[in-house]
Every structure is written in C-alpha cells, then in structure tokens.
N, C-alpha and C positions, 0 to 999 in steps of 0.2 A: 487577429483573424485566423479562423481555422483553415487548415490546408485541405480539409475534406468538405466539399459542398454537398448539399442534398442530392440524392442520386437521380431524381427525375422531377419533372414539374407537377406530376399528378400523384397525390398522396395515395398510397396503396390501401385497398380495402381489406386485404387479408394477407396472412403470412403463416408459414409453418411455425416459426419461432419469432416472438417479439421480445427484444431485450430493452428493458427500461434503464437507461443510464449509459452514456457514452464516454465513460472514463476508461481507465486501463483495464478494469475487470470486464466491463461490457464488451470492449473491443477484443480482448483476449478470448473470451468465450465465443464470440462471433467467428473469429479466425479459426479456432479449434474445431468448431462445428462445421464450418465450410470446408476445411481440409478433409473432413470425413465424408463429404458429399452432401451435407445438409446446407443448402445454399439459399433457400427461400426464407431469408432472415431479414428482419427490419430492426435497426437500432434507433430508439427514440431518445434524443438528448434535449433536455429543457433549455440548455444554453448552447455553447459550442463544445465540440469534442474535447475532452480533457480539461475543461475549464473549471471543474469543481475541485474536489479534494486532490485529484491527481496533479493539477497545476500548482498546488500549494504543498507539495510533498518534498521532503529533503532528498528523495531518490536513493536512500540507503538500501543496501541489499546485504543481509547478514544471515548467518546460520546460528548465531549465539542466542538461543532461546532456552527457556526452562522446561518446555513440554516437548514430548516426542513428535507430536503432530506438526508443530511449527518447525522443528528442526528438519523433519523429513520433507516438508513442503519446500523449505528454503534450500535444501541440498539440491533438489530438482531444479529450482528456479535459478540458482547460481550457475549451474551448468548450462541452462537454457540461455541466460543472458550472456554467458561467455561465448556461445556459438549462435548468437541471436540472428545475424544475417543469414547464416546457413540454414537455420531451422525455419525461417520464414520464407526461404527461397529467394532472397535478395542478393544482389551483387555485393561482393566484398567492400566496394567503395561507396555503396549507398549509405545514406544516413540511417544508423540503427540505434542500438542501445547506448553506445559510447560508454560501455561498462569499464570502470576503472577499479581494478582489484588491488586497492591500496591497503586493505585490511580494516578491521574494526578493533579499537582499543578501549576496553572498559577499565577505568581507573577506580580502585577500591581504597577507601580510607577507614572503613569501620570493620573490626574483626568479624562481626556477625555477617556482614555482607561478603567478606572473603570466604567464609565457610560455605555460603550459598553458591557463590560463583565457582568454587572448586567442585562442588557437587554437580552443578550445571555443566562444567567443563568435562567431567567424567562421563556424563550422559551424552554430550555432544561427541566426544572422542569415541565412545562406544558405537555411535552411529556413523563413524567415518569422517567426522569433521576435524581438520588439522589444527585445533585450537591449542594455544600454549598458555600455561599458568606461569606468570612472571613475578619475580621479586621486585622490591623497590629499586635495588641496584641495577637490575636488568632494564627496567623502565627508564631510569634516569640516564643510563648509558646510551640507549638506542634513540631516545627522543629528548635531547638535552635542552630543548626550548620549553619544556614543561617544568612547572614548579612541583616537585615531588616530595617535599619534606614530610608531608602528612600521608603520602601514599604508601600503603603497606603491601600492595600487590596489584596485579592486573591480569586480565585475560586478553589474548590477542589471537585473531584468526586472519592469516594472510590472504585467504581466498575470498573474504568479504570485501565490500566496496560500495560503490554507488554508480548510478546510471542516470541517463537523461529521461525524465518522466514524459515530457511532451513528445520527444522523438519516438519513444516506444509506443505511445498511443497512436500517433499518426502512422507509424509503420504497420501496426496491427490493422488499422482501419484501411489503409491503402491496399494491403495484400488481401484482406477480406473482400473489399469491393471488386477486386479483379476476379474473384470467384462468384460474384453475384450478390453479395450482401448489400442491402440498401441502408443508407445512413440519412436520418432526418434530424437536422439540428434545429434549434429554436422551436422544438416541438414538445410541449408539456402535457403529460397525462393528467387529466382533470377528474376522471371518474373511471370506474371499472365495473362492468356488468358481470354478475356472477349468478349461476344457477346451481344450487346445491354445492357439490364438490368441484364444479367446473367453472373456470373463467371463460366467458364467452367473447368479450371484446373490450377494447380500451377506447375511451373517448379522449380526444386531444383537442388542442386549439386549432388543429388543421382538419379534423374530421375523425371518424370512427374507424378502427381497424380490428378485425377479428383475428384470433390467434389460436393455433393448435396448442402451443406451449408459450408460457410467459416466464421470463427470467428477470428477477428483481435485482438490479445492481445500482440502486439509488443512493448508496453510501449514507451520508449523514441525514438524508431525507427518507430513509427506509421506514422510520416510524410513521411518517405521514402516509406512505404507501400502504402500510399495514392497516391504518384506519380506513382507507378506501376498501380494503378487502374484509374488514371486520376480523382481522387476525392480528394478534399482538406480535410485533417484531421488536425485540428489546434492544433497540439501537438509539443512542442519544448523540446529538451533535455537540462537540466540545471544541472551543477555539484553541488553536495552537499558532504560535507566531515565530517568525525568523527574521533575522537582520543580515544585511550584506555589507561588507566593507569595500572600500576602494582598493585598487591593486596594492598589495603589501608584500614586500620581498624579504623581510627580516626573518622569516621562518622558511625552512626548506620547501621546495616546490612540491615534493611528494611526501605527504604525511598520511597517517591513517584517519579514518573517521573516528574522532575521539569523543567518548562519553564519560563525564565525571559523575560517578554514582553518588557523590556527596550531595549534589543538588539537582542533578539532571542536566546540567549545562553540557552542550554538545557542539562540535564544530568540525568543519572539513573545508577543504579547498573548494572554491567556486571560481573557476577561471584563474585569473591572477590575484584574486582576493579571497575572502572567506565567507562562508555561510555559518551563522551561529544562532543558537536558540536555546530555550529552556521552557519547560512546561510550568505554567502557573497552576498549581494544584488547587488553588481556591476558585478557579474559574468555574462558574456554574454553566450547565448545559444551555445551549441556545444557538441561534443562527447568526448572531452578530459576528461579522468578520472585519470590523473596524480595527485598524492597526493601533494598538495602544503604545504610543511612544514613551509613556511613563515606565512601561515594563522594560524598556531598553536599559534603564538605570540598573535594574537587577541583573540583567544578562551581562552588561558591561562590567559590573563589579566582579562577577564570577569569572568572566573571561580574563580580566586583568590579573586576578588572583592565580588562576591556573596557568595562564600564558602571559607572563609579565610584558613581553614585547608588544602585545596587543594594545597596550596603553597608548601606543603611537599610531594605531590604525584609525582611520576615519570611516564612519558609517556612511554608506551611500544610499541605501534604501532598505525596505523591509516589506513583509506581507503577513497577512493573517489568513488562515484557512481553517477547515474543520476536520476533526477526527470523527469517524463513525464508530462510536465507542459502545462495545457490548459489555455486559456485566462482568465477564471474566477476561476481557481484553483479548479474546480469540475471535477469529472469523466465524461466520455462520454460513455453512456450505451444505446445500442439498435441498430436497423437496420439503415443502411445508405439509405436515400430515393431513390438515383439514382440506387440502385441495389436491386434485389429481394431476393438474397441469401447471403448477406454479413452483418455481425453483428460486432459491436465494443464494446470492454471493455478496455478503455485506458484513458490517460490524468488525472490520479488521483492526480497528483501534490504532491506526498509524502504520501498520505493516501490510496494507493491501497492495501497494505497488510492488514491493519485493516478492510477494507471493502470487502475483498475477499469472505467471506462466503455469504454475501447478494448479491454480484454481480454475483457470480457463480449461485446462485439460480435464480436470475432475468433473466439472459440470457437463462438458461435452460427452464424457463417458457415461455419466448418469443418464443423460437424455437419450443417447443412441444405444447404449448397451444395457441400460437398466441398473448398472452397478459401477462404482468407482474402482478401477483396477490398478492403476499405476502407482499412485501415492496414497498411503493409508491415512485418510482424514475422516473416517466414519464418526469419530468422537466429536466432531465439530458440527453435528446436526443441531437443529433448533430445539429438539425435544429435551436436550440436557438442562435447559433453564426451567423446564416444567417439573423435572424429577430432582433437580438439585445435584445431579451427578456430573459435575464438571470440574476441570482442573485449571485454576487461574494461571494465566501467563504472567510471570514476574518480571521478565526483561522487557519492559516497555518504557517509553519516554513520555 
C-alpha cells in the first residue's frame, strides 16, 4: 500500500503542470518545481506511487559510466543522495534515501574490456570521480571471497553505492505535497487532446484535466504515451529480474555492489542477505513481468562461480520489472520539438533511479527558466535519434 493517498476527494479540472507517472522521476520533478514556487502540480499515477519500474530497481547509484553526460548527472546525484534529508528539508532522523556508499566494483576478465574500462576511468577521473583501476592482485587481496583466477583487473569507485528506491519516492512525494502538489494514484491517462502544437487536456478514468504543461515520466509505457500524442517516443519495455537470498553471513557485511562484466551477473547486500541478478540478453521487448524461475539456474551458476560461498545460500524470493530502454541506453530529457508544452524524462535503461535528483532539477529548470543550467545534459534530447547524432552508453546491465 502506498504511503501517499490521493490529495482530495474531487479530481482537479486543471493544473499548471501535470506529470504523467508517479515513480522516482515524476516525484523528483514535482518536488523540484514546487521548491521553485510552481506548486499547482498534479501527479497522475496509473497504479500506486513508485509501483512501476522504481519498485523493481536494484537501487544502484554510480558514477562509472562511459559518457560525459551520465557521469555529470551522477556526480550531482551522488552528492544529493549523500545529503538527501538536508536537501529535502527533512529531519536527520526521518526516513530518507538510506544511501550506503559501499562502492561499485566492475570485474574485468577480457583484455578488450579492460582497455575500454581504463579509458572510461580516465574520463571519469577527469571529471572528478575518485575511481581506481585495480590489478588482479589488488582485487583478490581486498575481496578474498571472490573467485579471481580469470580476473585481469577491475575498476572501483568508493563513493558509489545504493539507496532505498521506495523510501526516496515517498520522501519526494511527501515533501512535494507539503508545498501543495496533488497526487492521484490509480489514475490512468486514457487519451490526450491536442490542438496543433499544444496539448489541451488529458482524459483519465477519473475525469478530464487541462494542463498548462505536461511532463511524461511514464517509463516503460512511454511508447504508448507517444502513440496518444502521435509522436514517436523511442522507448521499449524490457524485462529484468532479480533474486533475493535468505540471511547469509559467510561473506563480509559490507561489500561493494559487484558487477561481473564476463556475463553481467551482479550482486549486493540486501539487509542480512543478498540481491543478485543478470540480464537475459535474449529477452524480447514486452510488458510481461512474470518471474521466470528457470532464469535462476543461470544466475545461480554464475553466482557460485564468482562467489563460491553462495553455493550454500538459499533463495528466498525474486521479482521481475521493466527497463524503459532507449536505442542508445541513455535517458531522454527535455522538450519534444513538435509540441510547445510537453516535456519528457524517460528511457533511462536501468539508471533512472540513480539519476533522478539531477533529472528532476534539469526538467524544473527547463520549465521555469527555459534552459537547463546546473547539469550539462543537452545531448540527451529526443532529436538525437532523428539525426543519428548520439553516443551509446556502454556501462549498462
């Protein structure tokens, strides 16, 4: 059950800004706008707040990317998560991001990958990220629970980590509501009225609402939203799965978020147990989120290979969720050229949660100031897919 109930009994007929999607991006944008004085905002969420892709995210927060835009976005976001309660005006003891800066460790087994990660590390270091390039000996000495015979090197950033996805969404929403933002859950947009370059109103299962500005944060459902607008939004839903172990103490309590670049297997602590997963690269786009227990065989095999002690761990549960995947695995941030009052924040391909602080700020600046000022993200506009002028993000899971 959501901690945020609908803001009133009467569905509003109009708003200055309507945000479609009540995940971490939608709530971050709402809070950032409200903080700047734009408070006549309505968030429309088809289910419950944070129940879509946000609820099924691993919560990773890292700066180890291969493109400048993603690195810059995450430098800002890491600092924001580190001071989350202070930034949102919350008391220090209130439930916030619960950000654990345990680091991200990328294990490399192929020489060609090592060269790429060294190049990426140099780019990250040049932008101020304290990433380290490690040898096999350094990895095996620092994390002796890993099987490292085939590891030729690694990159490690100690300021990366992970945070609580649902707590972050609810904190954004609570603080936004205090400033007047209205939240409507179980409210699905069914049609959009458009006249020329202007969106006039949105039809929902609760009624119609007119909007001065509309922001699309529909995640994996963004392609459907584009069909309503007669605008191509190049985002596809792709299933990703994770499994959770029972409490397991044979591995140190504090370890990094580990990614094995041999196969994409990744794991981190989840309370007293572990979260582990791996992308099925043969998975076709679609909205199916049925957990495939057969896929556990592959994940378990790779888990026991890289972390032999996990052979004795017992699986407790699992879930399947959706990535909102763009053609270059980068987010789409900004105004849609065909429309004067429609903005997008979608297509983050698995790193939307970690980038939500910077994305929320950027969209708020674009709406209020007419330009993005704080974080340089201009290259992530939707036009790049029409010109072919884009830079594919390589560090994705």
